[in-house]
KOLMI-617517 format. One record per residue (C-alpha): z negated, y negated, x negated. Coordinates in steps of 0.1 Angstrom, whole numbers, plus 5000, padded with zeros to 4 digits. Layout:
# residues N
<pt Z="Z" Y="Y" X="X"/>
...
This chain:
# residues 405
<pt Z="5139" Y="5294" X="5005"/>
<pt Z="5160" Y="5309" X="4974"/>
<pt Z="5168" Y="5276" X="4961"/>
<pt Z="5136" Y="5258" X="4971"/>
<pt Z="5123" Y="5254" X="4934"/>
<pt Z="5159" Y="5246" X="4923"/>
<pt Z="5163" Y="5215" X="4947"/>
<pt Z="5129" Y="5203" X="4935"/>
<pt Z="5141" Y="5204" X="4904"/>
<pt Z="5171" Y="5186" X="4912"/>
<pt Z="5152" Y="5159" X="4930"/>
<pt Z="5129" Y="5155" X="4896"/>
<pt Z="5161" Y="5154" X="4873"/>
<pt Z="5174" Y="5124" X="4897"/>
<pt Z="5138" Y="5106" X="4895"/>
<pt Z="5144" Y="5110" X="4858"/>
<pt Z="5175" Y="5092" X="4854"/>
<pt Z="5162" Y="5063" X="4880"/>
<pt Z="5130" Y="5062" X="4853"/>
<pt Z="5153" Y="5058" X="4825"/>
<pt Z="5174" Y="5032" X="4839"/>
<pt Z="5146" Y="5011" X="4852"/>
<pt Z="5130" Y="5016" X="4817"/>
<pt Z="5166" Y="5003" X="4800"/>
<pt Z="5169" Y="4973" X="4824"/>
<pt Z="5129" Y="4967" X="4818"/>
<pt Z="5125" Y="4966" X="4857"/>
<pt Z="5102" Y="4980" X="4880"/>
<pt Z="5110" Y="5015" X="4890"/>
<pt Z="5100" Y="5013" X="4927"/>
<pt Z="5135" Y="4997" X="4937"/>
<pt Z="5154" Y="5022" X="4918"/>
<pt Z="5136" Y="5055" X="4936"/>
<pt Z="5138" Y="5040" X="4968"/>
<pt Z="5174" Y="5032" X="4969"/>
<pt Z="5183" Y="5067" X="4948"/>
<pt Z="5162" Y="5084" X="4974"/>
<pt Z="5184" Y="5067" X="5004"/>
<pt Z="5217" Y="5075" X="4987"/>
<pt Z="5209" Y="5114" X="4988"/>
<pt Z="5190" Y="5131" X="5017"/>
<pt Z="5205" Y="5145" X="5049"/>
<pt Z="5237" Y="5125" X="5049"/>
<pt Z="5245" Y="5134" X="5010"/>
<pt Z="5270" Y="5157" X="5003"/>
<pt Z="5266" Y="5195" X="4989"/>
<pt Z="5283" Y="5197" X="4954"/>
<pt Z="5282" Y="5235" X="4945"/>
<pt Z="5249" Y="5248" X="4941"/>
<pt Z="5236" Y="5215" X="4941"/>
<pt Z="5226" Y="5205" X="4972"/>
<pt Z="5217" Y="5167" X="4972"/>
<pt Z="5205" Y="5168" X="5009"/>
<pt Z="5170" Y="5184" X="5003"/>
<pt Z="5167" Y="5201" X="5036"/>
<pt Z="5145" Y="5229" X="5025"/>
<pt Z="5124" Y="5208" X="5001"/>
<pt Z="5119" Y="5176" X="5022"/>
<pt Z="5086" Y="5187" X="5032"/>
<pt Z="5075" Y="5196" X="5000"/>
<pt Z="5088" Y="5166" X="4982"/>
<pt Z="5071" Y="5146" X="5009"/>
<pt Z="5037" Y="5162" X="5005"/>
<pt Z="5038" Y="5156" X="4968"/>
<pt Z="5046" Y="5120" X="4975"/>
<pt Z="5016" Y="5119" X="4997"/>
<pt Z="4996" Y="5131" X="4963"/>
<pt Z="5011" Y="5101" X="4942"/>
<pt Z="4995" Y="5080" X="4968"/>
<pt Z="4965" Y="5096" X="4961"/>
<pt Z="4965" Y="5093" X="4926"/>
<pt Z="4979" Y="5058" X="4926"/>
<pt Z="4947" Y="5045" X="4944"/>
<pt Z="4924" Y="5066" X="4928"/>
<pt Z="4934" Y="5052" X="4894"/>
<pt Z="4933" Y="5016" X="4909"/>
<pt Z="4896" Y="5023" X="4921"/>
<pt Z="4885" Y="5036" X="4885"/>
<pt Z="4900" Y="5000" X="4873"/>
<pt Z="4873" Y="4980" X="4890"/>
<pt Z="4836" Y="4980" X="4896"/>
<pt Z="4818" Y="4982" X="4931"/>
<pt Z="4794" Y="4956" X="4919"/>
<pt Z="4820" Y="4931" X="4915"/>
<pt Z="4834" Y="4938" X="4951"/>
<pt Z="4801" Y="4935" X="4965"/>
<pt Z="4797" Y="4900" X="4950"/>
<pt Z="4828" Y="4892" X="4963"/>
<pt Z="4816" Y="4905" X="4995"/>
<pt Z="4820" Y="4873" X="5015"/>
<pt Z="4853" Y="4860" X="4999"/>
<pt Z="4870" Y="4894" X="5009"/>
<pt Z="4859" Y="4893" X="5045"/>
<pt Z="4872" Y="4857" X="5048"/>
<pt Z="4901" Y="4863" X="5029"/>
<pt Z="4907" Y="4895" X="5051"/>
<pt Z="4904" Y="4876" X="5081"/>
<pt Z="4929" Y="4848" X="5069"/>
<pt Z="4955" Y="4874" X="5060"/>
<pt Z="4953" Y="4893" X="5093"/>
<pt Z="4951" Y="4864" X="5117"/>
<pt Z="4981" Y="4845" X="5099"/>
<pt Z="5002" Y="4878" X="5096"/>
<pt Z="4995" Y="4893" X="5130"/>
<pt Z="4999" Y="4859" X="5146"/>
<pt Z="5032" Y="4855" X="5131"/>
<pt Z="5041" Y="4888" X="5142"/>
<pt Z="5033" Y="4884" X="5180"/>
<pt Z="5048" Y="4849" X="5181"/>
<pt Z="5081" Y="4864" X="5166"/>
<pt Z="5082" Y="4895" X="5190"/>
<pt Z="5079" Y="4870" X="5220"/>
<pt Z="5100" Y="4848" X="5207"/>
<pt Z="5129" Y="4875" X="5208"/>
<pt Z="5122" Y="4884" X="5241"/>
<pt Z="5108" Y="4919" X="5239"/>
<pt Z="5084" Y="4936" X="5261"/>
<pt Z="5046" Y="4935" X="5253"/>
<pt Z="5043" Y="4970" X="5238"/>
<pt Z="5071" Y="4965" X="5216"/>
<pt Z="5059" Y="4932" X="5204"/>
<pt Z="5026" Y="4947" X="5198"/>
<pt Z="5044" Y="4973" X="5175"/>
<pt Z="5061" Y="4947" X="5156"/>
<pt Z="5032" Y="4930" X="5150"/>
<pt Z="5015" Y="4959" X="5136"/>
<pt Z="5046" Y="4967" X="5116"/>
<pt Z="5047" Y="4930" X="5101"/>
<pt Z="5010" Y="4931" X="5094"/>
<pt Z="5001" Y="4957" X="5069"/>
<pt Z="5005" Y="4959" X="5033"/>
<pt Z="5017" Y="4989" X="5012"/>
<pt Z="4986" Y="5003" X="4997"/>
<pt Z="5007" Y="5026" X="4976"/>
<pt Z="5032" Y="4996" X="4964"/>
<pt Z="5004" Y="4971" X="4958"/>
<pt Z="4986" Y="4994" X="4935"/>
<pt Z="5015" Y="5006" X="4917"/>
<pt Z="5028" Y="4970" X="4910"/>
<pt Z="4996" Y="4958" X="4898"/>
<pt Z="4992" Y="4987" X="4871"/>
<pt Z="5027" Y="4984" X="4864"/>
<pt Z="5024" Y="4946" X="4855"/>
<pt Z="4990" Y="4952" X="4837"/>
<pt Z="4971" Y="4929" X="4862"/>
<pt Z="4941" Y="4952" X="4870"/>
<pt Z="4922" Y="4927" X="4850"/>
<pt Z="4930" Y="4896" X="4863"/>
<pt Z="4907" Y="4877" X="4887"/>
<pt Z="4928" Y="4877" X="4918"/>
<pt Z="4930" Y="4915" X="4918"/>
<pt Z="4892" Y="4922" X="4930"/>
<pt Z="4904" Y="4900" X="4961"/>
<pt Z="4940" Y="4919" X="4966"/>
<pt Z="4917" Y="4952" X="4965"/>
<pt Z="4894" Y="4939" X="4989"/>
<pt Z="4916" Y="4928" X="5012"/>
<pt Z="4937" Y="4959" X="5011"/>
<pt Z="4905" Y="4976" X="5023"/>
<pt Z="4898" Y="4950" X="5052"/>
<pt Z="4935" Y="4959" X="5066"/>
<pt Z="4926" Y="4993" X="5067"/>
<pt Z="4895" Y="4987" X="5087"/>
<pt Z="4915" Y="4964" X="5113"/>
<pt Z="4942" Y="4990" X="5112"/>
<pt Z="4918" Y="5018" X="5122"/>
<pt Z="4907" Y="4995" X="5152"/>
<pt Z="4943" Y="4984" X="5161"/>
<pt Z="4960" Y="5024" X="5161"/>
<pt Z="4933" Y="5034" X="5185"/>
<pt Z="4938" Y="5004" X="5208"/>
<pt Z="4976" Y="5004" X="5206"/>
<pt Z="4978" Y="5043" X="5207"/>
<pt Z="4959" Y="5041" X="5239"/>
<pt Z="4981" Y="5017" X="5257"/>
<pt Z="5015" Y="5034" X="5243"/>
<pt Z="5005" Y="5071" X="5245"/>
<pt Z="4981" Y="5068" X="5279"/>
<pt Z="4948" Y="5079" X="5257"/>
<pt Z="4915" Y="5065" X="5269"/>
<pt Z="4909" Y="5038" X="5251"/>
<pt Z="4877" Y="5014" X="5259"/>
<pt Z="4858" Y="4986" X="5242"/>
<pt Z="4832" Y="5012" X="5230"/>
<pt Z="4858" Y="5033" X="5214"/>
<pt Z="4875" Y="5005" X="5195"/>
<pt Z="4839" Y="4996" X="5184"/>
<pt Z="4833" Y="5032" X="5174"/>
<pt Z="4866" Y="5033" X="5155"/>
<pt Z="4857" Y="5001" X="5134"/>
<pt Z="4823" Y="5010" X="5129"/>
<pt Z="4827" Y="5043" X="5115"/>
<pt Z="4856" Y="5029" X="5092"/>
<pt Z="4830" Y="5001" X="5081"/>
<pt Z="4801" Y="5024" X="5078"/>
<pt Z="4820" Y="5052" X="5057"/>
<pt Z="4829" Y="5022" X="5031"/>
<pt Z="4796" Y="5011" X="5028"/>
<pt Z="4784" Y="5047" X="5023"/>
<pt Z="4806" Y="5049" X="4990"/>
<pt Z="4788" Y="5016" X="4980"/>
<pt Z="4756" Y="5029" X="4985"/>
<pt Z="4767" Y="5061" X="4967"/>
<pt Z="4780" Y="5040" X="4936"/>
<pt Z="4748" Y="5018" X="4934"/>
<pt Z="4721" Y="5049" X="4939"/>
<pt Z="4739" Y="5082" X="4930"/>
<pt Z="4753" Y="5071" X="4897"/>
<pt Z="4728" Y="5090" X="4874"/>
<pt Z="4732" Y="5121" X="4895"/>
<pt Z="4772" Y="5119" X="4890"/>
<pt Z="4764" Y="5114" X="4853"/>
<pt Z="4748" Y="5146" X="4853"/>
<pt Z="4773" Y="5165" X="4876"/>
<pt Z="4806" Y="5152" X="4855"/>
<pt Z="4789" Y="5163" X="4822"/>
<pt Z="4813" Y="5189" X="4816"/>
<pt Z="4823" Y="5197" X="4782"/>
<pt Z="4858" Y="5216" X="4792"/>
<pt Z="4885" Y="5194" X="4802"/>
<pt Z="4898" Y="5223" X="4823"/>
<pt Z="4872" Y="5227" X="4842"/>
<pt Z="4862" Y="5188" X="4844"/>
<pt Z="4895" Y="5182" X="4854"/>
<pt Z="4895" Y="5208" X="4884"/>
<pt Z="4858" Y="5191" X="4898"/>
<pt Z="4872" Y="5157" X="4899"/>
<pt Z="4906" Y="5166" X="4915"/>
<pt Z="4887" Y="5189" X="4940"/>
<pt Z="4867" Y="5158" X="4949"/>
<pt Z="4896" Y="5134" X="4951"/>
<pt Z="4917" Y="5158" X="4976"/>
<pt Z="4885" Y="5169" X="4998"/>
<pt Z="4872" Y="5130" X="5002"/>
<pt Z="4907" Y="5117" X="5010"/>
<pt Z="4915" Y="5147" X="5036"/>
<pt Z="4877" Y="5141" X="5049"/>
<pt Z="4887" Y="5105" X="5054"/>
<pt Z="4919" Y="5111" X="5075"/>
<pt Z="4899" Y="5130" X="5100"/>
<pt Z="4880" Y="5099" X="5106"/>
<pt Z="4908" Y="5080" X="5110"/>
<pt Z="4905" Y="5062" X="5076"/>
<pt Z="4936" Y="5061" X="5054"/>
<pt Z="4936" Y="5089" X="5028"/>
<pt Z="4945" Y="5065" X="5004"/>
<pt Z="4916" Y="5042" X="5011"/>
<pt Z="4892" Y="5073" X="5005"/>
<pt Z="4909" Y="5080" X="4973"/>
<pt Z="4905" Y="5041" X="4965"/>
<pt Z="4868" Y="5042" X="4973"/>
<pt Z="4864" Y="5076" X="4955"/>
<pt Z="4878" Y="5059" X="4923"/>
<pt Z="4854" Y="5028" X="4927"/>
<pt Z="4825" Y="5053" X="4927"/>
<pt Z="4837" Y="5070" X="4896"/>
<pt Z="4841" Y="5035" X="4880"/>
<pt Z="4804" Y="5035" X="4878"/>
<pt Z="4801" Y="5065" X="4859"/>
<pt Z="4800" Y="5068" X="4820"/>
<pt Z="4827" Y="5096" X="4827"/>
<pt Z="4853" Y="5065" X="4839"/>
<pt Z="4871" Y="5065" X="4805"/>
<pt Z="4876" Y="5103" X="4806"/>
<pt Z="4888" Y="5106" X="4841"/>
<pt Z="4911" Y="5079" X="4840"/>
<pt Z="4927" Y="5094" X="4806"/>
<pt Z="4933" Y="5123" X="4826"/>
<pt Z="4947" Y="5109" X="4858"/>
<pt Z="4975" Y="5087" X="4844"/>
<pt Z="5003" Y="5115" X="4840"/>
<pt Z="4996" Y="5125" X="4874"/>
<pt Z="4997" Y="5094" X="4884"/>
<pt Z="5029" Y="5084" X="4873"/>
<pt Z="5044" Y="5119" X="4881"/>
<pt Z="5034" Y="5121" X="4916"/>
<pt Z="5038" Y="5083" X="4922"/>
<pt Z="5075" Y="5086" X="4913"/>
<pt Z="5081" Y="5110" X="4939"/>
<pt Z="5063" Y="5094" X="4969"/>
<pt Z="5090" Y="5064" X="4960"/>
<pt Z="5115" Y="5088" X="4962"/>
<pt Z="5105" Y="5106" X="4993"/>
<pt Z="5103" Y="5072" X="5008"/>
<pt Z="5138" Y="5065" X="5002"/>
<pt Z="5146" Y="5100" X="5011"/>
<pt Z="5129" Y="5091" X="5052"/>
<pt Z="5157" Y="5063" X="5054"/>
<pt Z="5191" Y="5068" X="5068"/>
<pt Z="5210" Y="5038" X="5054"/>
<pt Z="5239" Y="5045" X="5085"/>
<pt Z="5214" Y="5035" X="5111"/>
<pt Z="5205" Y="5001" X="5095"/>
<pt Z="5231" Y="4979" X="5107"/>
<pt Z="5221" Y="4973" X="5143"/>
<pt Z="5192" Y="4958" X="5132"/>
<pt Z="5201" Y="4933" X="5104"/>
<pt Z="5193" Y="4899" X="5118"/>
<pt Z="5159" Y="4910" X="5137"/>
<pt Z="5148" Y="4924" X="5102"/>
<pt Z="5161" Y="4894" X="5083"/>
<pt Z="5139" Y="4869" X="5103"/>
<pt Z="5110" Y="4892" X="5102"/>
<pt Z="5113" Y="4894" X="5064"/>
<pt Z="5112" Y="4855" X="5061"/>
<pt Z="5083" Y="4848" X="5085"/>
<pt Z="5063" Y="4877" X="5065"/>
<pt Z="5073" Y="4862" X="5026"/>
<pt Z="5060" Y="4827" X="5042"/>
<pt Z="5027" Y="4841" X="5063"/>
<pt Z="5019" Y="4864" X="5028"/>
<pt Z="5020" Y="4833" X="5006"/>
<pt Z="5003" Y="4811" X="5029"/>
<pt Z="4974" Y="4834" X="5038"/>
<pt Z="4974" Y="4846" X="4998"/>
<pt Z="4969" Y="4810" X="4988"/>
<pt Z="4945" Y="4799" X="5017"/>
<pt Z="4924" Y="4830" X="5010"/>
<pt Z="4928" Y="4825" X="4972"/>
<pt Z="4916" Y="4788" X="4971"/>
<pt Z="4888" Y="4795" X="4996"/>
<pt Z="4874" Y="4821" X="4971"/>
<pt Z="4873" Y="4793" X="4942"/>
<pt Z="4908" Y="4808" X="4925"/>
<pt Z="4930" Y="4788" X="4907"/>
<pt Z="4966" Y="4781" X="4925"/>
<pt Z="4983" Y="4802" X="4903"/>
<pt Z="4960" Y="4834" X="4910"/>
<pt Z="4963" Y="4826" X="4946"/>
<pt Z="5001" Y="4822" X="4944"/>
<pt Z="4999" Y="4859" X="4927"/>
<pt Z="4978" Y="4871" X="4957"/>
<pt Z="5004" Y="4859" X="4983"/>
<pt Z="5033" Y="4876" X="4962"/>
<pt Z="5015" Y="4911" X="4955"/>
<pt Z="5006" Y="4919" X="4990"/>
<pt Z="5040" Y="4912" X="5005"/>
<pt Z="5050" Y="4947" X="5000"/>
<pt Z="5052" Y="4967" X="5032"/>
<pt Z="5055" Y="5005" X="5033"/>
<pt Z="5037" Y="5037" X="5048"/>
<pt Z="5016" Y="5014" X="5072"/>
<pt Z="5045" Y="5000" X="5088"/>
<pt Z="5062" Y="5031" X="5095"/>
<pt Z="5033" Y="5047" X="5109"/>
<pt Z="5031" Y="5018" X="5133"/>
<pt Z="5069" Y="5022" X="5141"/>
<pt Z="5068" Y="5058" X="5144"/>
<pt Z="5037" Y="5053" X="5171"/>
<pt Z="5061" Y="5032" X="5191"/>
<pt Z="5091" Y="5059" X="5189"/>
<pt Z="5068" Y="5087" X="5200"/>
<pt Z="5057" Y="5067" X="5229"/>
<pt Z="5092" Y="5064" X="5239"/>
<pt Z="5095" Y="5024" X="5233"/>
<pt Z="5131" Y="5005" X="5222"/>
<pt Z="5150" Y="5026" X="5196"/>
<pt Z="5155" Y="4995" X="5175"/>
<pt Z="5123" Y="4999" X="5164"/>
<pt Z="5131" Y="5026" X="5139"/>
<pt Z="5160" Y="5007" X="5121"/>
<pt Z="5140" Y="4979" X="5120"/>
<pt Z="5112" Y="4991" X="5105"/>
<pt Z="5131" Y="5014" X="5080"/>
<pt Z="5151" Y="4982" X="5069"/>
<pt Z="5122" Y="4959" X="5071"/>
<pt Z="5101" Y="4982" X="5046"/>
<pt Z="5134" Y="4986" X="5027"/>
<pt Z="5136" Y="4952" X="5018"/>
<pt Z="5099" Y="4943" X="5012"/>
<pt Z="5095" Y="4972" X="4992"/>
<pt Z="5122" Y="4961" X="4970"/>
<pt Z="5116" Y="4923" X="4969"/>
<pt Z="5078" Y="4926" X="4969"/>
<pt Z="5079" Y="4940" X="4932"/>
<pt Z="5103" Y="4916" X="4921"/>
<pt Z="5085" Y="4884" X="4934"/>
<pt Z="5050" Y="4899" X="4920"/>
<pt Z="5070" Y="4902" X="4885"/>
<pt Z="5083" Y="4868" X="4889"/>
<pt Z="5054" Y="4850" X="4901"/>
<pt Z="5049" Y="4830" X="4871"/>
<pt Z="5082" Y="4816" X="4876"/>
<pt Z="5080" Y="4812" X="4913"/>
<pt Z="5045" Y="4794" X="4906"/>
<pt Z="5059" Y="4770" X="4882"/>
<pt Z="5089" Y="4763" X="4906"/>
<pt Z="5064" Y="4752" X="4932"/>
<pt Z="5041" Y="4736" X="4909"/>
<pt Z="5070" Y="4711" X="4903"/>
<pt Z="5071" Y="4704" X="4940"/>
<pt Z="5033" Y="4702" X="4949"/>
<pt Z="5019" Y="4690" X="4916"/>
<pt Z="4992" Y="4719" X="4916"/>
<pt Z="4987" Y="4717" X="4879"/>
<pt Z="4977" Y="4680" X="4883"/>
<pt Z="4951" Y="4687" X="4910"/>
<pt Z="4935" Y="4713" X="4888"/>
<pt Z="4931" Y="4688" X="4861"/>
<pt Z="4918" Y="4661" X="4884"/>
<pt Z="4891" Y="4690" X="4897"/>
<pt Z="4881" Y="4696" X="4860"/>
<pt Z="4875" Y="4658" X="4853"/>
<pt Z="4854" Y="4653" X="4882"/>
<pt Z="4878" Y="4631" X="4898"/>
């Protein structure tokens, strides 16, 4: 433990180098940090006193990364309004249902077509179905798309996914680990998750005057302690009732966005969001051993292709049903394609249940590819839209709709 701080310091230096390179090439920092984490880690060499294996500090770096996810989602919540999300409630339910049906359905079809047993197929479908809240949030913020019309629907789909995830995890864990899972248990899990989210919506609408008074603190030191205490408590409590801690952070951000202190909170949170967020993606890379990925290449590439296709179709349908343009709908499908923490959780459940060993390299390589491709496709969404527009003539359809034809 004598070199613990030095190890963390070494990790931060590497993160800094990745950030500088990303800035120099004017590219998203996410792929740089993930690949950097993969290059080092347990399989890396020790050069003198510099230990690139990060064995002693792995747990601490991972914990700091989890904090980064909380800040990313909390900040994203601050950028939005509960009123707007409530107004978009029907679109969110419709869009979320479309998204889950298409992606989960494709996951089931793909798993069965590859000849895997039922339990492995259920895990594979779960790995394929859920977006990465952390990566989606980071990309939206980095590309300054928080003000885009489609971003509200993207947020809503993420929250809808979490409700489905709570139910699905309870069902699959019961089947794989042998826990007692009943219909009432599934209904209870989904009811608790939905009720918990609705509670925050009520607080935001009814308790804003009280929150304004409670947060009327002149000292920045005391103010940030109070806000961060609320963030960690709410996020931690969310996890105890099987709502993702990141969603708890997002909900609290949505509540605070309704107060007159939202700008002040946002200003104080930004440095923490950037610092700890970078550590999340680095720690995510540390968890992937590149030497174990070879055996799952073809299986993974097939899953990546159907995920990109499924996300694009789901985003397009959800966006158009919500009255958004073809361009905005294209942005939805390309933004939510990133995979990350939730996919790893699903794979780990299968591994814990003694299912086929291929789940580990498959999920790691699958997440790695989409964690890199997702931000790239989101950044280049305009180019992709223009290319598709030449084929499908979407701009002509928009003009015809405006002219009443």
